[in-house]
DSSP file (Angstrom, degrees, kcal/mol; ACC not computed):
  #  RESIDUE AA STRUCTURE BP1 BP2  ACC     N-H-->O    O-->H-N    N-H-->O    O-->H-N    TCO  KAPPA ALPHA  PHI   PSI    X-CA   Y-CA   Z-CA
    1    1 A X              0   0    0      0, 0.0     2,-0.2     0, 0.0     0, 0.0   0.000 360.0 360.0 360.0 128.8    0.0    0.0    0.0
    2    2 A X        -     0   0    0      1,-0.0     2,-0.4     0, 0.0     0, 0.0  -0.517 360.0-145.6 -73.5 140.0    1.4    3.4   -0.9
    3    3 A X        -     0   0    0     -2,-0.2     2,-0.4    66,-0.0    -1,-0.0  -0.898  12.2-125.1-111.1 140.8    1.6    5.9    1.9
    4    4 A X        -     0   0    0     -2,-0.4    69,-0.1     1,-0.1     0, 0.0  -0.664  23.3-165.6 -74.1 131.6    1.1    9.5    1.7
    5    5 A X        +     0   0    0     -2,-0.4    -1,-0.1   116,-0.0     2,-0.1  -0.274  22.0 159.4-120.5  46.9    4.2   11.1    3.2
    6    6 A X        -     0   0    0      1,-0.1   116,-0.4     2,-0.1    -2,-0.0  -0.400  41.1-139.3 -64.0 143.4    3.2   14.7    3.8
    7    7 A X  S    S+     0   0    0    114,-0.1     2,-0.5    -2,-0.1    -1,-0.1   0.318  82.5  84.4 -87.6  10.0    5.3   16.4    6.3
    8    8 A X  S    S-     0   0    0    115,-0.1     2,-0.2     0, 0.0    -2,-0.1  -0.961  75.6-138.2-115.7 124.6    2.2   18.1    7.8
    9    9 A X        -     0   0    0     -2,-0.5     2,-0.2   113,-0.2    -2,-0.1  -0.535  26.2-110.9 -77.3 142.7    0.1   16.2   10.4
   10   10 A X        -     0   0    0     -2,-0.2     2,-0.3     2,-0.0    -1,-0.1  -0.510  39.5-167.5 -72.0 146.4   -3.6   16.4   10.0
   11   11 A X        +     0   0    0     -2,-0.2     3,-0.2     0, 0.0     2,-0.0  -0.929  37.6  25.9-135.1 157.1   -5.3   18.4   12.8
   12   12 A X  S    S-     0   0    0     -2,-0.3     3,-0.1     1,-0.1    -2,-0.0  -0.068  73.0-100.9  82.8 176.5   -8.8   18.9   14.0
   13   13 A X  S >  S+     0   0    0      1,-0.1     3,-1.2     2,-0.1    -1,-0.1   0.154  81.0 110.0-126.8  21.4  -11.9   16.7   13.7
   14   14 A X  T 3  S+     0   0    0      1,-0.2    -1,-0.1    -3,-0.2    -2,-0.1   0.782  89.5  40.4 -65.8 -26.1  -13.8   18.2   10.9
   15   15 A X  T 3  S+     0   0    0     -3,-0.1    44,-3.0     2,-0.1    -1,-0.2   0.261  91.1 131.6-103.3  10.7  -13.1   15.2    8.7
   16   16 A X  B <   -A   58   0A   0     -3,-1.2     2,-0.3    42,-0.2    42,-0.2  -0.334  52.2-131.7 -71.4 142.1  -13.6   12.6   11.5
   17   17 A X        -     0   0    0     40,-2.2     8,-2.2     8,-0.3     2,-0.3  -0.736  21.8-167.2 -91.0 142.7  -15.7    9.5   11.1
   18   18 A X  B     -B   24   0B   0     -2,-0.3     6,-0.2     6,-0.2    87,-0.1  -0.944  20.1-117.4-127.4 149.4  -18.2    8.6   13.8
   19   19 A X    >   -     0   0    0      4,-2.6     3,-2.1    -2,-0.3     6,-0.0  -0.285  40.3 -95.7 -77.3 170.9  -20.1    5.3   14.4
   20   20 A X  T 3  S+     0   0    0      1,-0.3    -1,-0.1     2,-0.1    -2,-0.0   0.782 127.7  50.5 -58.6 -30.6  -24.0    5.2   14.2
   21   21 A X  T 3  S-     0   0    0      2,-0.1    -1,-0.3     1,-0.0    -2,-0.0   0.251 125.9 -99.3 -96.9  14.3  -24.1    5.6   18.0
   22   22 A X  S <  S+     0   0    0     -3,-2.1     2,-0.3     1,-0.3    -2,-0.1   0.513  71.4 146.1  88.4   6.2  -21.8    8.7   18.0
   23   23 A X        -     0   0    0     82,-0.1    -4,-2.6     1,-0.1     2,-0.4  -0.576  53.7-116.7 -75.2 137.1  -18.4    7.1   19.0
   24   24 A X  E     -Bc  18 105B   0     80,-2.9    82,-2.3    -2,-0.3     2,-0.7  -0.616  28.5-128.0 -72.1 128.5  -15.4    8.6   17.4
   25   25 A X  E     - c   0 106B   0     -8,-2.2    32,-2.6    -2,-0.4     2,-0.4  -0.698  33.3-178.3 -84.9 112.8  -13.7    6.0   15.2
   26   26 A X  E     -Dc  56 107B   0     80,-2.7    82,-2.5    -2,-0.7     2,-0.3  -0.933   7.4-166.1-117.9 136.0  -10.1    5.7   16.2
   27   27 A X  E     +Dc  55 108B   0     28,-3.0    28,-2.4    -2,-0.4     2,-0.3  -0.886  10.6 174.7-120.8 151.5   -7.5    3.4   14.5
   28   28 A X  E     -Dc  54 109B   0     80,-2.0    82,-2.0    -2,-0.3     2,-0.4  -0.964  22.2-127.8-152.4 170.6   -4.0    2.5   15.7
   29   29 A X  E     - c   0 110B   0     24,-2.3     2,-0.8    -2,-0.3    24,-0.3  -0.941   6.0-151.7-122.3 138.5   -1.0    0.3   15.1
   30   30 A X  E     - c   0 111B   0     80,-2.6    82,-2.1    -2,-0.4     2,-0.7  -0.903  31.2-154.9-102.4  97.9    1.0   -2.0   17.3
   31   31 A X  E     - c   0 112B   0     -2,-0.8     9,-2.5     9,-0.4     2,-0.3  -0.659  15.5-174.2 -87.5 112.4    4.4   -1.5   15.6
   32   32 A X  E     -Ec  39 113B   0     80,-3.4    82,-2.7    -2,-0.7     7,-0.2  -0.689  27.0-111.9-107.0 154.7    6.6   -4.5   16.0
   33   33 A X    >   -     0   0    0      5,-2.3     3,-1.8    -2,-0.3    82,-0.1  -0.383  43.9-101.4 -71.4 160.7   10.3   -5.3   15.1
   34   34 A X  T 3  S+     0   0    0      1,-0.3    -1,-0.1    80,-0.3    -2,-0.0   0.793 125.7  47.9 -59.3 -28.5   10.7   -7.9   12.4
   35   35 A X  T 3  S-     0   0    0    121,-0.0    -1,-0.3     3,-0.0   121,-0.1   0.514 107.7-128.2 -89.5  -2.4   11.6  -10.5   15.0
   36   36 A X  S <  S+     0   0    0     -3,-1.8   120,-3.0     2,-0.2    -2,-0.1   0.627  79.6 112.4  66.9  20.0    8.6   -9.5   17.2
   37   37 A X  S    S+     0   0    0    118,-0.2    96,-0.4     1,-0.1     2,-0.3   0.618  73.8  45.5 -90.5 -15.1   10.6   -9.1   20.3
   38   38 A X        -     0   0    0     94,-0.1    -5,-2.3    -5,-0.1     2,-0.4  -0.954  60.6-158.1-134.0 147.6   10.2   -5.3   20.4
   39   39 A X  E     -EF  32 131B   0     92,-2.5    92,-2.3    -2,-0.3     2,-0.7  -0.963  22.4-130.1-120.3 142.7    7.3   -2.8   20.1
   40   40 A X  E     - F   0 130B   0     -9,-2.5    -9,-0.4    -2,-0.4    13,-0.3  -0.831  25.2-166.2 -96.4 113.5    7.9    0.8   19.2
   41   41 A X  E     - F   0 129B   0     88,-2.9    88,-2.5    -2,-0.7     2,-0.4  -0.711   8.6-141.6-101.2 156.6    6.1    3.2   21.5
   42   42 A X  E     -GF  51 128B   0      9,-2.9     9,-2.6    -2,-0.3    86,-0.2  -0.884  24.2-106.4-116.1 140.6    5.6    6.9   20.9
   43   43 A X  E     -G   50   0B   0     84,-2.9     7,-0.2    -2,-0.4     2,-0.2  -0.500  39.9-115.2 -65.8 132.5    5.8    9.7   23.4
   44   44 A X        -     0   0    0      5,-2.3     4,-0.5    -2,-0.2     5,-0.1  -0.513  16.8-154.9 -69.8 131.3    2.3   11.1   24.2
   45   45 A X  S    S+     0   0    0     -2,-0.2    -1,-0.1     2,-0.1     4,-0.1   0.712  89.5  32.0 -80.8 -18.7    1.8   14.7   23.1
   46   46 A X  S    S+     0   0    0      2,-0.1    -1,-0.1     3,-0.0     3,-0.1   0.851 129.5  22.1-106.2 -44.9   -0.9   15.3   25.7
   47   47 A X  S    S-     0   0    0      1,-0.2    -2,-0.1     2,-0.0     3,-0.1   0.565  94.9-123.1-106.4  -8.9   -0.4   13.3   28.9
   48   48 A X  S    S+     0   0    0     -4,-0.5    -1,-0.2     1,-0.2    -2,-0.1  -0.211  72.7  74.5  77.9 175.5    3.4   12.5   28.9
   49   49 A X  S    S-     0   0    0     -5,-0.1    -5,-2.3    -3,-0.1     2,-0.3  -0.405  89.4 -50.0  79.3-160.7    4.4    8.9   29.0
   50   50 A X  E     +G   43   0B   0     89,-0.6     2,-0.3    -7,-0.2    -7,-0.2  -0.848  49.0 172.8-121.4 149.6    4.1    6.4   26.1
   51   51 A X  E     -G   42   0B   0     -9,-2.6    -9,-2.9    -2,-0.3     2,-0.3  -0.901  35.4-106.1-140.3 169.2    1.4    5.4   23.7
   52   52 A X        -     0   0    0     -2,-0.3   -22,-0.1   -11,-0.2   -11,-0.1  -0.779  54.5 -92.0 -87.8 144.4    0.8    3.3   20.6
   53   53 A X        +     0   0    0    -13,-0.3   -24,-2.3   -24,-0.3     2,-0.3  -0.407  69.6 142.7 -59.0 129.5    0.4    5.4   17.4
   54   54 A X  E     +D   28   0B   0    -26,-0.2     2,-0.3    17,-0.2   -26,-0.2  -0.984  13.3 143.9-161.5 164.0   -3.3    6.1   16.9
   55   55 A X  E     -D   27   0B   0    -28,-2.4   -28,-3.0    -2,-0.3    16,-0.1  -0.979  48.8 -40.3 175.0-178.7   -5.8    8.7   15.8
   56   56 A X  E     -D   26   0B   0     -2,-0.3     2,-0.6   -30,-0.2   -30,-0.2  -0.313  45.1-127.8 -69.5 139.6   -9.0    9.4   14.1
   57   57 A X        -     0   0    0    -32,-2.6   -40,-2.2   -40,-0.2   -32,-0.2  -0.789  35.4-146.3 -83.9 122.6  -10.2    7.6   10.9
   58   58 A X  B >   -A   16   0A   0     -2,-0.6     3,-1.8   -42,-0.2   -42,-0.2  -0.551  18.8-112.7 -99.6 159.8  -11.0   10.3    8.5
   59   59 A X  T 3  S+     0   0    0    -44,-3.0   -43,-0.1     1,-0.3    -1,-0.1   0.730 112.9  55.6 -63.0 -28.0  -13.7   10.6    5.8
   60   60 A X  T 3  S+     0   0    0    -45,-0.2     2,-0.5     2,-0.0    -1,-0.3   0.386  89.3  90.4 -86.6   4.3  -11.2   10.6    2.9
   61   61 A X    <   -     0   0    0     -3,-1.8     6,-0.0     1,-0.1     4,-0.0  -0.891  66.3-151.6-104.9 129.2   -9.6    7.3    4.0
   62   62 A X  S    S+     0   0    0     -2,-0.5     2,-0.3     1,-0.1    -1,-0.1   0.825  74.8  22.1 -68.2 -33.1  -11.1    4.2    2.5
   63   63 A X  S  > S-     0   0    0      1,-0.1     4,-1.7     0, 0.0     5,-0.1  -0.920  70.6-121.3-134.6 158.6  -10.2    1.9    5.3
   64   64 A X  H  > S+     0   0    0     -2,-0.3     4,-2.4     1,-0.2     5,-0.2   0.862 115.3  58.2 -61.1 -37.6   -9.4    1.9    9.0
   65   65 A X  H  > S+     0   0    0      2,-0.2     4,-2.2     1,-0.2    -1,-0.2   0.897 102.8  51.8 -61.3 -41.3   -6.1    0.3    8.1
   66   66 A X  H  > S+     0   0    0      1,-0.2     4,-1.7     2,-0.2    -1,-0.2   0.909 111.7  47.8 -63.4 -42.0   -5.2    3.1    5.8
   67   67 A X  H  X S+     0   0    0     -4,-1.7     4,-2.3     1,-0.2    -2,-0.2   0.887 110.2  51.9 -64.1 -39.7   -5.9    5.6    8.6
   68   68 A X  H  X S+     0   0    0     -4,-2.4     4,-2.0     1,-0.2    -2,-0.2   0.893 109.2  48.9 -66.3 -42.2   -3.8    3.6   11.1
   69   69 A X  H  X S+     0   0    0     -4,-2.2     4,-1.7     2,-0.2    -1,-0.2   0.865 111.3  51.2 -67.4 -34.7   -0.8    3.5    8.8
   70   70 A X  H  X S+     0   0    0     -4,-1.7     4,-3.0    -5,-0.2    -2,-0.2   0.935 108.9  50.9 -65.7 -45.1   -1.1    7.3    8.3
   71   71 A X  H  X S+     0   0    0     -4,-2.3     4,-2.8     1,-0.2     5,-0.4   0.894 108.1  52.5 -59.9 -40.1   -1.2    7.8   12.1
   72   72 A X  H  X S+     0   0    0     -4,-2.0     4,-1.8     1,-0.2     6,-1.6   0.888 112.6  45.3 -63.4 -40.0    2.0    5.7   12.5
   73   73 A X  H  X S+     0   0    0     -4,-1.7     4,-1.8     4,-0.3    50,-0.3   0.940 116.5  44.7 -68.8 -48.2    3.8    7.8    9.9
   74   74 A X  H  < S+     0   0    0     -4,-3.0    49,-2.0     1,-0.2    -2,-0.2   0.932 121.9  35.3 -63.9 -46.3    2.6   11.1   11.3
   75   75 A X  H  < S+     0   0    0     -4,-2.8    -1,-0.2    -5,-0.2    -3,-0.2   0.827 137.8  11.3 -81.5 -32.1    3.2   10.4   15.0
   76   76 A X  H  < S-     0   0    0     -4,-1.8    -3,-0.2    -5,-0.4    -2,-0.2   0.461  90.2-115.3-128.6  -0.4    6.4    8.3   14.7
   77   77 A X     <  +     0   0    0     -4,-1.8    41,-3.0    -5,-0.4     2,-0.4   0.778  60.3 160.6  69.6  24.5    7.9    8.4   11.3
   78   78 A X  E     -H  117   0B   0     -6,-1.6     2,-0.6    39,-0.2    -1,-0.2  -0.640  34.0-162.7 -86.5 132.3    7.1    4.7   10.9
   79   79 A X  E     +H  116   0B   0     37,-3.0    36,-2.9    -2,-0.4    37,-1.8  -0.972  35.0 167.8-103.8 116.6    7.0    3.0    7.5
   80   80 A X  E     -H  114   0B   0     -2,-0.6     2,-0.5    34,-0.3    34,-0.2  -0.886  38.7-136.1-136.0 162.2    5.2   -0.2    8.3
   81   81 A X  E     -H  113   0B   0     32,-2.3    32,-2.6    -2,-0.3     2,-0.2  -0.980  28.6-128.0-117.6 118.6    3.4   -3.2    6.8
   82   82 A X  E     +H  112   0B   0     -2,-0.5    30,-0.3    30,-0.3     3,-0.1  -0.476  31.9 170.7 -68.5 130.7    0.1   -4.3    8.4
   83   83 A X  E     +     0   0B   0     28,-2.8     2,-0.3     1,-0.3    29,-0.2   0.690  59.8  17.9-113.3 -31.4    0.3   -8.0    9.2
   84   84 A X  E     -H  111   0B   0     27,-1.6    27,-2.6     3,-0.0     2,-0.7  -1.000  61.7-130.2-147.0 145.5   -2.9   -8.6   11.4
   85   85 A X  E     -H  110   0B   0     -2,-0.3    25,-0.2    25,-0.2     3,-0.1  -0.875  19.9-167.7 -89.0 118.3   -6.2   -7.0   12.2
   86   86 A X  E     -     0   0B   0     23,-2.0    24,-0.2    -2,-0.7    -1,-0.1   0.484  34.8-132.7 -88.0  -5.2   -6.5   -7.0   16.0
   87   87 A X  E     -H  109   0B   0     22,-0.7    22,-1.9     2,-0.0     2,-0.2  -0.241  37.1 -33.0  88.9-175.5  -10.1   -6.1   15.9
   88   88 A X  E     -H  108   0B   0     20,-0.2     2,-0.4    -3,-0.1    20,-0.2  -0.603  47.4-162.1 -86.6 143.2  -12.3   -3.5   17.8
   89   89 A X  E     -H  107   0B   0     18,-3.1    18,-2.2    -2,-0.2     3,-0.1  -0.996  19.6-128.1-127.2 123.4  -11.5   -2.5   21.3
   90   90 A X  E     -H  106   0B   0     -2,-0.4    16,-0.1    16,-0.2     2,-0.1  -0.302  26.4 -98.0 -75.8 157.4  -14.2   -0.8   23.4
   91   91 A X        -     0   0    0     14,-0.5    -1,-0.1     1,-0.1    13,-0.1  -0.457  34.6-176.6 -66.1 140.0  -13.9    2.5   25.2
   92   92 A X        +     0   0    0     -2,-0.1    -1,-0.1    -3,-0.1     3,-0.1   0.416  39.0 118.7-120.5  -4.3  -13.2    1.9   28.9
   93   93 A X  S    S-     0   0    0      1,-0.1     2,-0.1     2,-0.1     5,-0.1  -0.354  71.3-107.6 -65.7 144.8  -13.2    5.4   30.4
   94   94 A X    >   -     0   0    0      1,-0.1     3,-2.4     3,-0.0     4,-0.4  -0.411  34.1-106.3 -66.6 150.6  -15.8    6.2   33.0
   95   95 A X  G >  S+     0   0    0      1,-0.3     3,-1.5     2,-0.2    -1,-0.1   0.800 116.8  63.1 -50.9 -36.0  -18.7    8.4   31.7
   96   96 A X  G 3  S+     0   0    0      1,-0.3    -1,-0.3     3,-0.0    -2,-0.0   0.672  99.4  55.2 -67.0 -14.0  -17.4   11.5   33.7
   97   97 A X  G <  S+     0   0    0     -3,-2.4     2,-0.5     2,-0.1    -1,-0.3   0.547  86.0  96.8 -93.5  -7.8  -14.2   11.5   31.6
   98   98 A X    <   +     0   0    0     -3,-1.5     2,-0.2    -4,-0.4     5,-0.2  -0.731  53.8 162.3 -86.4 125.7  -16.1   11.6   28.3
   99   99 A X        -     0   0    0      3,-1.7    -2,-0.1    -2,-0.5    -3,-0.0  -0.791  55.9 -98.1-133.7 173.0  -16.3   15.2   27.1
  100  100 A X  S    S+     0   0    0     -2,-0.2     3,-0.5     1,-0.2    -1,-0.0   0.845 128.0  45.3 -59.8 -36.0  -17.1   17.2   24.0
  101  101 A X  S    S+     0   0    0      1,-0.3     2,-0.3    -3,-0.0    -1,-0.2   0.783 125.7  32.3 -77.9 -27.6  -13.3   17.5   23.4
  102  102 A X  S    S-     0   0    0     -5,-0.1    -3,-1.7     3,-0.0    -1,-0.3  -0.647  86.4-176.2-128.6  72.9  -12.8   13.8   24.3
  103  103 A X        -     0   0    0     -3,-0.5    -3,-0.1    -2,-0.3   -80,-0.1  -0.187  42.4 -75.6 -67.7 162.5  -15.9   11.9   23.1
  104  104 A X        -     0   0    0    -82,-0.1   -80,-2.9     1,-0.1     2,-0.3  -0.283  59.6-155.7 -53.6 141.4  -16.5    8.2   23.6
  105  105 A X  E     -c   24   0B   0    -82,-0.3   -14,-0.5    -3,-0.1     2,-0.5  -0.874  21.6-149.9-126.9 155.3  -14.3    6.3   21.1
  106  106 A X  E     -cH  25  90B   0    -82,-2.3   -80,-2.7    -2,-0.3     2,-0.4  -0.999  25.9-149.1-121.6 127.0  -14.3    2.9   19.4
  107  107 A X  E     -cH  26  89B   0    -18,-2.2   -18,-3.1    -2,-0.5     2,-0.5  -0.795  14.3-170.8-104.1 135.5  -10.7    1.7   18.7
  108  108 A X  E     -cH  27  88B   0    -82,-2.5   -80,-2.0    -2,-0.4     2,-0.3  -0.966  16.4-168.4-125.4 112.6   -9.6   -0.5   15.8
  109  109 A X  E     -cH  28  87B   0    -22,-1.9   -23,-2.0    -2,-0.5   -22,-0.7  -0.706   9.2-167.6-104.6 152.5   -6.0   -1.8   16.1
  110  110 A X  E     -cH  29  85B   0    -82,-2.0   -80,-2.6    -2,-0.3     2,-0.4  -0.984  19.8-129.9-132.4 143.7   -3.8   -3.5   13.6
  111  111 A X  E     +cH  30  84B   0    -27,-2.6   -28,-2.8    -2,-0.4   -27,-1.6  -0.774  33.6 179.7 -89.1 141.9   -0.4   -5.2   14.1
  112  112 A X  E     -cH  31  82B   0    -82,-2.1   -80,-3.4    -2,-0.4     2,-0.5  -0.982  29.5-127.1-143.2 152.4    2.3   -4.1   11.8
  113  113 A X  E     -cH  32  81B   0    -32,-2.6   -32,-2.3    -2,-0.3     2,-0.5  -0.888  31.3-126.4 -98.7 127.4    6.0   -4.8   11.1
  114  114 A X  E     + H   0  80B   0    -82,-2.7   -80,-0.3    -2,-0.5   -34,-0.3  -0.631  30.5 176.5 -74.2 120.8    8.1   -1.7   11.1
  115  115 A X  E     -     0   0B   0    -36,-2.9     2,-0.3    -2,-0.5   -35,-0.2   0.696  65.8  -0.5 -96.2 -26.5   10.1   -1.6    7.8
  116  116 A X  E     - H   0  79B   0    -37,-1.8   -37,-3.0     2,-0.0     2,-0.5  -0.973  54.7-142.9-163.3 146.5   11.8    1.7    8.2
  117  117 A X  E     - H   0  78B   0     -2,-0.3   -39,-0.2   -39,-0.2   -40,-0.1  -0.975  29.1-137.8-114.5 117.7   12.0    4.6   10.7
  118  118 A X        -     0   0    0    -41,-3.0     3,-0.1    -2,-0.5    -2,-0.0  -0.411   6.4-139.2 -70.8 148.9   12.3    8.0    8.9
  119  119 A X  S    S+     0   0    0      1,-0.2     2,-0.4    -2,-0.1    -1,-0.1   0.757  92.6  38.3 -79.0 -25.9   14.7   10.6   10.2
  120  120 A X        +     0   0    0    -43,-0.1     2,-0.3     3,-0.0    -1,-0.2  -0.984  69.6 156.9-127.1 136.8   12.1   13.4    9.6
  121  121 A X    >   -     0   0    0     -2,-0.4     3,-0.9  -114,-0.1   -47,-0.1  -0.968  52.2 -96.5-153.9 163.4    8.3   13.1   10.2
  122  122 A X  T 3  S+     0   0    0   -116,-0.4     2,-0.5    -2,-0.3  -113,-0.2   0.849 119.0  38.9 -54.5 -43.3    5.4   15.4   10.8
  123  123 A X  T >   +     0   0    0    -49,-2.0     3,-2.2   -50,-0.3    -1,-0.3  -0.403  68.0 151.7-107.6  57.5    5.3   15.1   14.6
  124  124 A X  T <   +     0   0    0     -3,-0.9    -1,-0.2    -2,-0.5    -2,-0.1   0.609  60.5  77.2 -66.7 -10.1    9.0   15.1   15.3
  125  125 A X  T 3  S+     0   0    0     -3,-0.2     2,-0.3     2,-0.1    -1,-0.3   0.729  81.3  87.4 -67.3 -21.1    8.5   16.6   18.7
  126  126 A X  S <  S-     0   0    0     -3,-2.2     2,-0.2   -51,-0.1   -82,-0.1  -0.615  74.7-141.4 -82.5 137.3    7.4   13.1   19.8
  127  127 A X        -     0   0    0     -2,-0.3   -84,-2.9   -83,-0.1     2,-0.3  -0.506  12.5-154.1 -87.9 167.1   10.1   10.7   21.0
  128  128 A X  E     -F   42   0B   0    -86,-0.2     2,-0.3    -2,-0.2   -86,-0.2  -0.994  11.4-177.5-141.7 144.7   10.0    7.0   20.1
  129  129 A X  E     -F   41   0B   0    -88,-2.5   -88,-2.9    -2,-0.3     2,-0.3  -0.985  25.3-128.4-151.0 134.3   11.4    4.0   21.9
  130  130 A X  E     -F   40   0B   0     -2,-0.3     2,-0.3   -90,-0.2   -90,-0.2  -0.594  36.3-179.3 -75.2 139.3   11.7    0.2   21.3
  131  131 A X  E     -F   39   0B   0    -92,-2.3   -92,-2.5    -2,-0.3     2,-0.1  -0.981  27.1-118.2-138.8 150.6   10.5   -1.7   24.3
  132  132 A X     >  -     0   0    0     -2,-0.3     4,-2.7   -94,-0.2     5,-0.2  -0.290  43.0 -99.3 -71.6 170.2   10.1   -5.4   25.3
  133  133 A X  H  > S+     0   0    0     23,-0.4     4,-2.7   -96,-0.4     5,-0.2   0.946 125.1  48.9 -56.6 -48.8    6.7   -6.8   26.0
  134  134 A X  H  > S+     0   0    0      1,-0.2     4,-1.6     2,-0.2    -1,-0.2   0.907 112.7  48.2 -61.1 -43.0    7.2   -6.4   29.8
  135  135 A X  H  > S+     0   0    0      1,-0.2     4,-2.5     2,-0.2    -1,-0.2   0.917 112.4  48.3 -64.0 -44.0    8.5   -2.9   29.4
  136  136 A X  H  X S+     0   0    0     -4,-2.7     4,-2.3     1,-0.2    -2,-0.2   0.876 106.4  57.2 -65.2 -39.0    5.5   -1.9   27.2
  137  137 A X  H  < S+     0   0    0     -4,-2.7     4,-0.3     2,-0.2    -1,-0.2   0.910 110.9  43.7 -56.2 -42.1    3.0   -3.5   29.6
  138  138 A X  H >< S+     0   0    0     -4,-1.6     3,-1.3     1,-0.2     4,-0.2   0.938 113.6  50.8 -69.6 -45.9    4.3   -1.2   32.4
  139  139 A X  H 3< S+     0   0    0     -4,-2.5   -89,-0.6     1,-0.3     3,-0.3   0.806 116.9  39.5 -62.5 -30.9    4.4    1.9   30.1
  140  140 A X  T >< S+     0   0    0     -4,-2.3     3,-2.6     1,-0.2     7,-0.4   0.289  80.8 114.6-100.2   8.6    0.8    1.4   28.9
  141  141 A X  T <  S+     0   0    0     -3,-1.3    -1,-0.2     1,-0.3    -2,-0.1   0.774  77.4  48.2 -54.8 -32.4   -0.6    0.3   32.3
  142  142 A X  T 3  S+     0   0    0     -3,-0.3     2,-0.4    -4,-0.2    -1,-0.3   0.315 102.0  69.6 -92.3   9.1   -2.8    3.4   32.6
  143  143 A X    X>  -     0   0    0     -3,-2.6     4,-2.4     1,-0.1     3,-0.7  -0.768  59.7-179.0-126.1  83.4   -4.2    3.0   29.0
  144  144 A X  H 3> S+     0   0    0     -2,-0.4     4,-2.4     1,-0.3     5,-0.1   0.825  81.0  53.6 -56.3 -37.4   -6.5   -0.1   29.0
  145  145 A X  H 3> S+     0   0    0      2,-0.2     4,-1.5     1,-0.2    -1,-0.3   0.849 112.7  44.0 -70.2 -34.4   -7.4    0.2   25.4
  146  146 A X  H <> S+     0   0    0     -3,-0.7     4,-2.5     2,-0.2    -2,-0.2   0.866 112.0  52.5 -73.7 -39.1   -3.7    0.3   24.4
  147  147 A X  H  X S+     0   0    0     -4,-2.4     4,-2.6    -7,-0.4    -2,-0.2   0.900 107.7  52.4 -62.1 -41.6   -2.8   -2.5   26.7
  148  148 A X  H  X S+     0   0    0     -4,-2.4     4,-1.7    -5,-0.2    -1,-0.2   0.928 108.8  50.1 -59.2 -46.4   -5.5   -4.6   25.2
  149  149 A X  H  X S+     0   0    0     -4,-1.5     4,-0.8     1,-0.2    -2,-0.2   0.915 111.1  48.9 -59.4 -44.9   -4.1   -4.0   21.7
  150  150 A X  H >< S+     0   0    0     -4,-2.5     3,-0.9     1,-0.2     5,-0.3   0.922 111.3  49.2 -60.7 -44.1   -0.6   -5.0   22.8
  151  151 A X  H 3< S+     0   0    0     -4,-2.6    -1,-0.2     1,-0.2    -2,-0.2   0.783 107.9  54.8 -68.9 -25.8   -1.9   -8.2   24.5
  152  152 A X  H 3< S+     0   0    0     -4,-1.7    -1,-0.2    -5,-0.2    -2,-0.2   0.677  93.0  94.9 -78.0 -15.2   -3.8   -9.1   21.3
  153  153 A X  S << S-     0   0    0     -3,-0.9    -3,-0.0    -4,-0.8   -43,-0.0  -0.152  84.2-121.2 -72.1 167.6   -0.7   -8.8   19.2
  154  154 A X        +     0   0    0      2,-0.0    -1,-0.1   -70,-0.0     3,-0.1   0.130  61.7 143.9 -94.7  19.9    1.6  -11.8   18.3
  155  155 A X        -     0   0    0     -5,-0.3     2,-0.2     1,-0.1  -118,-0.2  -0.281  60.6-103.4 -59.3 142.6    4.5  -10.0   20.0
  156  156 A X              0   0    0   -120,-3.0   -23,-0.4     1,-0.1    -1,-0.1  -0.506 360.0 360.0 -70.4 133.3    6.9  -12.4   21.7
  157  157 A X              0   0    0     -2,-0.2    -1,-0.1   -24,-0.1   -23,-0.1   0.401 360.0 360.0 -95.2 360.0    6.4  -12.3   25.5
C-alpha cells in the first residue's frame, strides 16, 4: 500500500468519522520489530508517558487500516506493513471522563511490522522508543485500550 508522506500532520476533527451511536472511530498500530521481540512506543503529546500510534479515521480514507498506517507515519515516522487485524477494542473510560473534546471512542487496532524509521516526520517533537513486552505493559498500564491491543498482538512475550 502506498503511503502519503506529507510532512504536515492532520489536525482537527472536521473530517472525523463517527459510528452510528456517536463514537469517534479511532485506529491504531501495534508496531513490532521484524523478530517480534520489540514494540515501538511513541511519546504522548498530551499526557506524557508512552502510547501506541493512533488517531481518528477520516472521511477521505477508504479503510481503518489506511488511517492507522497514516497515524503511524505522522506520529512516529514509521513506514510499516500491516500483518494482522487485531479487531475492535471498546472504550473503557468512565462516563465522567467523556467530554465534547474527548468523546467516547471505538478503537480498531492493527499489528504491523516496522520496515523503516524515517529521520524526519510530521510530529518530530514526539520521541519513540523500542520496548520489550514487559516494558511496554508497564508503560501502557494506565491506558487499558492500548494494553488490550498490545496483548492481542503476536509479539513475543
